[in-house]
N, C-alpha and C positions, 0 to 999 in steps of 0.2 A: 592295370589301373581301371577302374569301373568308369561309366561313362560321365557321371558328374564332376566325378574328379578330374576327367579331361577336359571337361567343358570348363572347369575353374581355372585350370592350369591356361587354356586359350585365353579366356577371359583376362587372366592376369598379364598374358603377353602381349594382347591387342591394348588393354589400356596402359601398358608401360610405354608402347611403341606411340600410342596417340599423344601421350605427354611428352615423349622425346621431340615428336614432331610440332607439337603447339610451342615447346620452349624454342625449337629452332626458328618458327614463323613469328614468334613474339620478340625474339631477340633482333629483328631486325629493325632497320628504320622505318617507321610507320608509313610514310609514303613510298619508300619501296615494297613495304608488304602490302599496300592497297594497289600499286600498279600489278604486282604479282597476281593478287587474288583476280584484278580484270582480267589479266591474259588466262589465267585457267579457267575460270567462268565465263568470260565472253563469249568463245564461239559456242559452249552449251546453251548458254543463256538465249544467244541469237538463234539456235537451231531450235529450241522447245517454243520461242515466241514466234516463229515461222510454223512450226508445226501447229501449234495452237490457232492461229489464225487459220490456217489451211483447214482445218477441221472443225472448227466452232459450229457451223450449221449442222454437221451432222451430230455433233457431242449435245446441242441443245435440244435436235428432235429426238434423241434418246433420253435425255435427263427429263424433259417433261413429257415424256410419253405417258398413258394411263398405267400400262406395267410397272415402269420405275416409280412415278408416284405412289403407287400401292407398295412396293417394297420399301421405299423411303418412310412412308407413314406407319408402316409396320415396325420397323426398326426403331421409330421414333416411340411409338406406343410401348416398346419391349424395355427399352432404354428408362421411360418413364415409371413403366410398372415393378421394375428391378430397384427403385428409388424407395416404394412404398413397402 
């Protein structure tokens, strides 16, 4: 089987599994689904928020550095030029 055919098979399997999981989740009572999503996402969301707060100063220093600003402006110009 060629690579594109294998990728198509994998994509079909993943989409089928995703639809099955979606059907399973949406068949639940809405309040139960909301609670389940909260439990599943809660710890990850807390961890990300703590990490964001802990590293915000470093991120802002890098984001607003002259070299990063040049890269962002170059990327923006490239996107504008592509539309022309």
